[in-house]
C-alpha positions as CSV (number, residue, x, y, z in Angstrom):
1,M,7.3,-5.4,24.4
2,P,5.1,-2.2,25.1
3,H,2.4,-5.0,26.0
4,L,4.7,-5.7,29.0
5,V,5.4,-2.5,30.3
6,R,1.9,-1.5,30.2
7,L,1.0,-4.8,32.3
8,A,3.9,-4.1,34.6
9,L,3.0,-0.5,35.3
10,L,-0.4,-1.5,36.7
11,P,-1.2,-1.6,39.8
12,A,-0.9,-5.2,41.5
13,V,-4.8,-5.2,43.1
14,L,-5.7,-4.2,39.3
15,L,-3.0,-6.4,37.2
16,G,-5.0,-9.5,39.5
17,A,-8.0,-8.8,38.6
18,L,-6.9,-9.3,35.1
19,L,-4.7,-12.4,35.8
20,L,-6.2,-14.1,38.4
21,P,-8.4,-16.8,38.8
22,A,-11.9,-16.1,40.6
23,A,-10.7,-18.2,43.7
24,A,-8.0,-15.3,44.5
25,Q,-10.6,-12.4,44.1
26,A,-12.0,-12.1,47.5
27,D,-10.9,-14.2,50.5
28,G,-9.6,-17.2,48.2
29,T,-12.8,-19.1,48.5
30,P,-15.4,-18.9,45.2
31,D,-18.7,-17.7,46.2
32,P,-21.6,-19.2,44.2
33,S,-24.2,-16.5,45.3
34,G,-21.4,-13.7,44.7
35,F,-21.0,-11.3,42.4
36,H,-20.7,-12.1,38.3
37,L,-21.4,-10.9,34.8
38,D,-24.1,-11.7,32.6
39,S,-21.4,-14.0,30.5
40,S,-17.7,-14.7,29.7
41,A,-18.2,-13.2,26.0
42,L,-20.1,-10.0,25.4
43,Y,-20.7,-7.9,22.4
44,V,-21.4,-4.5,21.3
45,H,-22.2,-2.7,18.3
46,E,-19.8,0.4,18.0
47,N,-22.8,2.2,16.3
48,A,-23.9,1.9,20.3
49,G,-21.9,4.5,21.4
50,Q,-21.6,2.6,24.9
51,A,-21.7,-1.1,26.3
52,V,-23.8,-1.5,29.1
53,I,-22.4,-4.0,31.7
54,T,-24.3,-5.9,34.7
55,I,-22.9,-6.9,37.3
56,S,-25.5,-9.6,39.2
57,R,-25.4,-11.4,42.5
58,A,-27.6,-13.9,44.3
59,N,-26.9,-12.9,47.8
60,T,-28.9,-9.8,48.5
61,S,-29.1,-10.1,51.9
62,V,-26.1,-7.7,52.3
63,D,-24.9,-4.5,51.6
64,A,-21.9,-5.2,49.2
65,Q,-19.4,-3.7,47.0
66,I,-17.7,-4.5,43.8
67,R,-15.1,-2.9,41.6
68,Y,-14.6,-3.6,37.7
69,I,-12.3,-2.4,35.4
70,T,-12.0,-2.8,31.4
71,L,-8.6,-2.4,29.6
72,G,-7.5,-3.2,26.2
73,D,-4.4,-3.5,24.2
74,G,-1.6,-5.1,26.2
75,V,-3.8,-7.1,28.6
76,P,-5.2,-10.8,27.7
77,C,-8.3,-11.2,26.3
78,G,-8.7,-15.0,26.9
79,P,-6.1,-17.0,24.8
80,T,-4.9,-13.8,22.9
81,E,-4.4,-10.4,23.2
82,C,-6.7,-7.8,23.7
83,T,-6.8,-5.3,20.2
84,A,-8.8,-2.4,21.1
85,V,-6.9,0.6,21.8
86,D,-8.1,3.3,24.6
87,P,-8.9,6.1,23.4
88,Y,-9.3,5.0,19.9
89,D,-11.7,2.4,19.7
90,F,-13.5,2.8,23.1
91,S,-12.1,4.4,26.9
92,S,-11.0,2.8,29.6
93,V,-13.2,2.7,33.2
94,K,-12.9,1.8,36.5
95,G,-15.1,1.7,39.3
96,M,-16.9,0.5,42.4
97,L,-20.8,0.0,42.7
98,D,-22.8,-0.1,45.9
99,F,-25.7,-3.3,46.2
100,P,-27.9,-2.0,48.5
101,V,-30.1,-5.0,50.7
102,G,-32.4,-6.2,47.8
103,V,-30.6,-5.4,45.0
104,A,-29.7,-7.9,42.3
105,S,-27.9,-6.1,40.1
106,E,-26.3,-2.9,38.8
107,T,-25.2,-1.9,35.6
108,F,-22.1,0.3,34.1
109,S,-21.2,2.1,30.8
110,V,-18.3,1.6,28.8
111,P,-17.7,4.2,26.0
112,I,-17.1,3.0,22.5
113,V,-15.7,4.7,19.3
114,D,-18.1,4.9,16.3
115,H,-16.3,5.1,13.5
116,G,-18.7,4.9,11.0
117,V,-16.9,1.6,9.0
118,T,-16.7,-2.0,8.7
119,D,-14.0,-3.3,10.1
120,A,-12.0,-5.6,12.0
121,P,-13.7,-6.7,15.7
122,K,-11.8,-5.1,18.2
123,T,-11.4,-7.0,22.0
124,L,-11.1,-5.7,25.8
125,A,-11.0,-7.2,28.7
126,V,-13.5,-6.6,31.5
127,S,-12.7,-7.9,35.3
128,L,-14.7,-7.7,38.7
129,F,-12.8,-7.2,41.7
130,G,-12.5,-6.4,45.3
131,P,-15.5,-7.5,46.7
132,S,-16.9,-6.9,50.0
133,P,-18.6,-8.7,52.2
134,I,-19.5,-11.3,49.7
135,G,-16.9,-13.2,46.9
136,V,-17.3,-13.5,43.6
137,A,-19.0,-16.3,41.1
138,S,-17.9,-17.0,37.7
139,P,-17.8,-15.2,35.6
140,D,-15.9,-12.8,37.0
141,K,-14.1,-11.6,33.6
142,A,-15.0,-11.4,30.0
143,V,-14.3,-10.4,26.7
144,L,-16.0,-7.3,25.3
145,T,-16.1,-7.8,21.9
146,I,-16.7,-4.4,19.5
147,L,-18.7,-5.4,16.1
148,N,-17.6,-2.8,13.9
149,D,-19.9,-3.4,11.2
150,D,-21.5,-0.2,10.3
151,P,-22.9,-0.5,7.1
152,A,-20.5,0.4,4.2
153,T,-21.5,3.2,1.7
154,P,-21.2,1.8,-1.8
155,R,-18.0,2.4,-4.1
156,D,-18.5,5.3,-6.6
157,P,-15.8,4.8,-9.3
158,A,-15.9,8.4,-9.9
159,N,-14.8,9.1,-6.2
160,P,-13.8,5.8,-4.8
161,L,-12.5,7.5,-1.8
162,A,-15.8,9.3,-0.8
163,L,-14.5,12.7,-0.7
164,S,-16.9,15.6,0.2
165,V,-15.8,16.9,-3.6
166,A,-16.0,14.5,-6.1
167,P,-12.2,14.5,-7.9
168,P,-12.1,15.6,-11.5
169,G,-12.1,12.8,-13.9
170,G,-9.6,10.2,-13.8
171,D,-7.3,11.0,-10.8
172,P,-9.1,9.7,-7.5
173,L,-6.6,11.5,-5.3
174,Q,-7.0,14.7,-6.5
175,G,-8.4,17.1,-3.1
176,A,-7.6,14.5,-0.5
177,Q,-6.1,15.2,2.3
178,F,-3.2,12.6,3.7
179,F,-2.9,11.5,6.8
180,V,0.4,13.4,8.9
181,D,1.0,10.8,11.6
182,P,1.8,12.5,14.7
183,Q,3.4,9.1,16.1
184,S,5.5,8.4,13.4
185,E,9.2,7.5,13.9
186,P,10.0,10.9,11.9
187,A,7.6,13.0,14.6
188,N,9.0,11.1,18.0
189,A,12.8,12.2,16.4
190,A,11.5,15.7,15.3
191,K,10.7,16.1,19.0
192,S,14.8,16.2,20.0
193,D,15.7,17.8,16.3
194,P,13.5,20.1,14.7
195,V,15.3,19.7,11.6
196,L,13.2,16.9,10.9
197,N,10.1,18.4,10.9
198,V,10.1,18.7,7.2
199,I,9.9,14.8,6.9
200,A,7.5,14.4,9.7
201,Q,4.8,16.9,8.6
202,Q,4.6,15.6,5.4
203,P,2.7,12.0,5.0
204,G,4.0,9.1,4.6
205,T,3.1,5.7,4.3
206,S,2.4,3.1,6.6
207,R,4.2,-0.3,5.5
208,Y,2.3,-4.3,6.4
209,G,3.8,-7.8,5.9
210,S,4.8,-10.7,8.0
211,F,6.8,-8.1,10.5
212,S,3.5,-6.6,11.7
213,F,2.6,-8.6,13.9
214,G,2.9,-11.5,16.0
215,N,5.9,-11.1,18.5
216,N,5.1,-7.4,19.2
217,G,2.0,-7.4,21.0
218,V,0.0,-6.7,17.7
219,P,-1.7,-11.0,17.2
220,D,-2.7,-10.5,13.8
221,I,-2.7,-8.7,10.4
222,Q,-6.1,-6.8,10.9
223,T,-5.4,-5.8,13.9
224,A,-2.4,-4.3,13.0
225,V,-3.6,-2.3,9.8
226,S,-7.2,-1.3,11.6
227,R,-5.8,0.1,14.7
228,Y,-3.4,2.2,12.6
229,L,-6.8,3.0,10.4
230,S,-8.9,3.9,13.3
231,R,-6.2,5.8,15.2
232,A,-5.8,8.0,11.7
233,S,-9.9,8.7,11.7
234,V,-9.6,9.9,15.1
235,Q,-6.6,11.9,15.2
236,A,-7.0,13.8,11.9
237,P,-10.7,12.8,10.6
238,G,-11.4,12.8,7.4
239,T,-7.8,12.4,6.2
240,V,-6.7,9.7,3.6
241,P,-3.9,6.9,5.0
242,L,-1.3,6.1,3.1
243,L,-0.4,2.1,2.9
244,A,2.4,-0.2,1.3
245,T,2.4,-4.0,1.4
246,Y,5.6,-5.8,1.4
247,R,4.8,-9.5,2.1
248,I,5.1,-11.7,-1.4
249,V,5.8,-14.9,0.4
250,H,9.3,-15.5,-1.7
251,G,11.2,-12.3,-1.6
252,L,13.5,-10.8,-3.3
253,C,15.6,-12.6,-6.1
254,K,18.1,-14.1,-3.9
255,S,15.0,-16.3,-2.1
256,G,13.3,-16.9,-4.9
257,G,15.1,-17.0,-8.3
258,N,13.7,-20.9,-9.0
259,G,10.3,-20.0,-8.1
260,R,10.0,-23.0,-5.8
261,A,10.1,-20.9,-2.4
262,S,6.5,-19.8,-3.5
263,D,5.3,-23.6,-4.8
264,S,4.2,-25.1,-1.5
265,P,0.4,-24.9,-0.5
266,A,1.2,-24.1,2.7
267,D,3.5,-20.5,1.7
268,I,0.6,-19.7,-0.6
269,A,-2.1,-20.2,1.6
270,S,0.1,-18.2,4.2
271,Y,0.0,-15.2,1.7
272,H,-3.6,-15.7,0.7
273,D,-4.1,-15.6,5.0
274,F,-2.2,-12.3,5.0
275,I,-4.8,-10.9,2.4
276,D,-7.9,-12.0,3.8
277,G,-6.9,-10.4,7.1
278,F,-5.4,-7.6,5.5
279,A,-8.7,-6.4,3.7
280,Q,-10.7,-7.5,6.9
281,G,-8.4,-4.7,8.9
282,I,-9.3,-2.3,6.3
283,G,-13.1,-2.9,5.6
284,S,-14.8,0.0,4.3
285,Y,-12.1,2.5,5.6
286,R,-10.5,4.8,2.9
287,A,-7.2,4.7,2.2
288,V,-4.5,4.1,-0.8
289,L,-2.8,1.0,-1.5
290,F,0.6,0.7,-2.7
291,L,0.5,-3.3,-3.4
292,E,3.8,-5.1,-2.6
293,M,6.4,-3.1,-3.2
294,D,9.7,-5.2,-5.2
295,S,6.6,-7.7,-6.6
296,I,7.1,-6.6,-10.2
297,I,10.7,-5.4,-10.2
298,T,12.1,-9.1,-9.3
299,M,10.6,-10.7,-11.5
300,P,13.1,-11.2,-13.9
301,C,14.8,-13.2,-11.6
302,L,11.8,-15.9,-11.0
303,S,11.9,-18.9,-13.4
304,A,8.5,-19.0,-15.6
305,H,6.8,-21.2,-13.2
306,G,8.1,-18.8,-10.5
307,K,6.5,-15.8,-12.1
308,A,3.1,-17.7,-12.6
309,V,2.7,-18.2,-8.8
310,R,3.7,-14.8,-7.9
311,E,1.2,-13.3,-10.8
312,G,-1.5,-15.5,-9.3
313,E,-1.1,-14.0,-5.9
314,L,-1.3,-10.9,-7.2
315,R,-4.3,-11.3,-8.7
316,Y,-5.7,-12.8,-5.5
317,A,-4.9,-9.8,-3.6
318,I,-6.4,-7.3,-6.1
319,D,-9.4,-9.8,-6.2
320,T,-10.0,-10.2,-2.5
321,L,-9.4,-6.4,-1.4
322,N,-11.9,-5.4,-4.3
323,A,-14.4,-7.7,-3.1
324,N,-14.1,-6.5,0.4
325,C,-12.3,-2.7,0.8
326,P,-14.9,0.0,-1.1
327,H,-12.8,3.0,-0.4
328,L,-9.4,1.5,-1.3
329,V,-7.5,3.1,-4.5
330,M,-4.9,0.5,-5.4
331,Y,-1.5,0.8,-7.4
332,L,1.0,-2.2,-7.9
333,D,4.5,-1.9,-7.9
334,S,6.0,-1.7,-11.3
335,G,9.6,-1.3,-10.3
336,A,11.8,1.7,-11.9
337,A,13.3,3.0,-14.8
338,D,16.7,1.4,-14.7
339,A,15.5,-1.5,-13.6
340,L,12.9,-2.9,-16.3
341,R,12.1,-2.4,-20.1
342,P,8.8,-1.0,-19.6
343,S,7.2,-3.7,-22.0
344,D,8.3,-5.9,-19.5
345,A,6.9,-4.0,-16.7
346,A,3.6,-3.8,-18.9
347,R,3.4,-7.5,-19.8
348,Y,3.9,-8.2,-15.6
349,L,1.6,-5.7,-14.9
350,R,-1.5,-7.0,-17.1
351,A,-0.7,-10.9,-16.1
352,S,-0.9,-9.6,-12.4
353,G,-4.4,-7.6,-12.6
354,V,-3.9,-4.5,-13.1
355,A,-6.6,-3.7,-15.1
356,N,-8.8,-3.8,-12.1
357,I,-7.4,-1.0,-10.4
358,Q,-6.2,2.5,-10.3
359,G,-2.5,1.8,-12.0
360,F,0.8,1.4,-10.9
361,F,3.7,3.1,-8.8
362,L,7.3,3.6,-9.1
363,N,10.6,3.8,-7.7
364,S,9.6,2.9,-4.7
365,T,13.2,1.3,-3.5
366,H,15.2,3.1,-6.2
367,F,16.5,6.9,-6.4
368,D,15.6,7.6,-9.8
369,W,15.1,11.3,-11.3
370,T,11.7,11.8,-11.1
371,S,11.5,12.8,-14.7
372,H,13.0,9.8,-16.0
373,E,10.4,7.7,-13.8
374,I,7.3,9.9,-15.5
375,H,8.7,9.2,-18.8
376,Y,8.9,5.5,-18.1
377,G,6.0,5.3,-16.4
378,E,4.1,7.0,-19.3
379,Q,5.7,4.7,-21.9
380,I,3.9,1.8,-19.4
381,S,0.8,3.5,-19.4
382,R,0.2,3.7,-22.9
383,M,1.0,0.1,-23.1
384,L,-1.8,-0.2,-20.9
385,G,-4.5,1.7,-22.5
386,G,-3.9,4.8,-20.3
387,K,-3.2,3.3,-16.6
388,H,-2.4,6.2,-14.1
389,F,0.3,5.7,-11.8
390,V,2.5,7.2,-8.5
391,V,6.1,8.2,-8.4
392,N,7.9,7.7,-5.1
393,T,10.0,11.0,-4.3
394,G,11.0,10.2,-1.0
395,E,14.8,10.2,-1.6
396,N,15.5,10.9,-5.2
397,G,16.6,14.7,-4.5
398,L,19.7,14.3,-5.8
399,G,19.2,11.6,-7.9
400,P,20.9,7.5,-8.5
401,I,24.6,7.0,-7.2
402,R,26.0,4.8,-10.1
403,P,28.0,2.0,-8.7
404,R,31.3,1.3,-10.4
405,D,30.3,-2.3,-11.4
406,I,27.1,-2.3,-12.3
407,V,27.4,-5.9,-13.7
408,H,27.8,-7.2,-10.3
409,Q,26.4,-4.7,-8.4
410,G,23.2,-3.4,-9.9
411,N,21.9,-0.1,-11.9
412,E,22.2,2.1,-8.8
413,V,23.4,2.2,-5.2
414,L,20.3,1.3,-2.7
415,C,21.6,0.4,0.5
416,N,21.9,4.0,2.1
417,P,23.5,6.2,-0.6
418,R,23.6,9.8,-0.6
419,A,20.8,10.5,-1.4
420,G,17.7,13.6,-0.9
421,L,14.4,14.1,-0.1
422,G,13.0,14.9,-3.6
423,P,9.5,16.4,-4.0
424,K,6.9,16.4,-1.5
425,P,3.9,14.4,-1.3
426,T,0.8,16.0,-3.5
427,A,-1.8,14.6,-5.7
428,Y,-1.2,17.7,-7.8
429,T,1.8,16.9,-10.0
430,G,0.9,19.0,-13.4
431,F,0.8,15.4,-14.8
432,R,-1.9,14.2,-16.3
433,N,-1.5,10.5,-15.5
434,V,0.9,10.7,-12.3
435,D,-1.8,10.7,-9.7
436,M,0.8,11.5,-7.2
437,F,4.1,12.4,-6.0
438,A,4.7,9.6,-2.6
439,W,7.0,9.4,-0.3
440,T,6.2,5.6,0.3
441,S,10.0,4.6,1.2
442,N,9.3,6.5,4.4
443,P,12.8,8.8,4.3
444,G,14.9,8.2,7.2
445,E,14.6,4.3,7.5
446,S,17.7,2.3,6.9
447,G,18.6,-0.1,3.9
448,G,20.7,-2.1,5.8
449,P,23.9,-2.3,7.7
450,C,25.8,-1.5,4.5
451,V,27.6,1.8,5.8
452,P,29.3,2.6,9.0
453,G,26.8,3.2,11.7
454,A,23.6,2.4,9.7
455,P,21.2,0.5,11.6
456,P,19.1,-2.8,10.4
457,T,17.1,-2.9,7.3
458,G,13.7,-1.0,8.4
459,Q,14.8,0.7,11.1
460,Y,14.4,4.4,11.5
461,W,17.9,6.5,11.6
462,P,18.0,10.0,12.6
463,A,21.0,10.7,10.9
464,Y,20.3,9.5,7.5
465,A,16.8,11.3,7.8
466,K,19.0,14.4,8.8
467,S,21.1,14.1,5.9
468,L,18.0,13.6,3.6
469,V,16.8,16.8,4.8
470,Q,20.1,18.9,4.1
471,N,20.1,17.4,0.4
472,A,16.6,17.8,-0.2
473,D,15.5,19.5,-3.7
474,F,12.1,19.6,-4.0
475,K,11.8,20.3,-7.3
476,V,11.2,18.1,-10.3
477,R,14.5,16.7,-11.9
């Protein structure tokens, strides 16, 4: 795990400063008149630009020195892990302060990055160590919380992404420059195989679900999405990140056919907690969200009760995100042309709250031709009063592969078929109701260990990515 690696690489004296109790800092004996921080819980507003930390002592009769250090993600912040990331939220500092005779307090500063947004708070650890010749008192450690509470600008319905130039009517994405992640898996793979730059140089989609936090050094969903957005705002200011969720609690058809998996109050509360945290993590950042991939396309597998529960979950997500994320543009899953009838898709979308967001997205886990999906989307749009939509073109350059046994295997081969990149991501599609061609599928991710050499679902597979590049067809087919 990355955070364990970071801890292992810290010099032993600094690791001790972060992890050991006060009694182990000097000669093994606490010094009530020694160095200490004002509090074990410190706070700073991000627009302050810096946090000023005071170190004090009661014993001013001798010249003395004390060392300090601040660290973020990868070290403990009380019972959980720190969530602030250097250099995207703050800049780590370490140093030593001299206290001449008679001086009771000194200060040092921690640079804080102002993202100019309302967002989830971030935490970092402040520790004192190496006192001489006096010791340390309590508290000698503190959690510094960065309050990301800059006032949010109101949402302009005609320009929800707050672009410098308002987009033409109907399509809020036109004119946006989308975030291309320099730390994405394609970008890392392209360092050893430049062919993959074809993928790495295009905006991908950062996907979130129960897999995004809890066992990977990320304590919660708000931290997971906030870290991505804050990093994007520093690495590529002014760009718009693309996000997706895949978290509906009762999952795909095989696990939710009777609707009971989503029926328990605990499961529903868990989904609400996820959405609440996700909304907090986005805050007033601007972003485009593809909400709950596969949520609508799998509706026919659910009972009537299961459908009602899922529709309720989607409405909750839309209402919560609308209430808390003023610069978020949302599209809701609507399956694919070879999976749902347009009338069914429109009915599910309507019941799930699509009227309150920009529109819907198509083909997210399929490989159907772009032209088929546009025709299908236009049919749904007419039934929804002209709603706009997005088409995933990440892997449809060769179109769908039809299985021999459609009855038992479905309308398409969906697990790592021979495929190629489709039209590149753009908000200038040439179709009035199509807001964007997007690579929501993150080309190169495995669909599962269904063919020789394939890694588990969601794991990046450079060999498959390379084949997508070799078979690419960027035209609308």
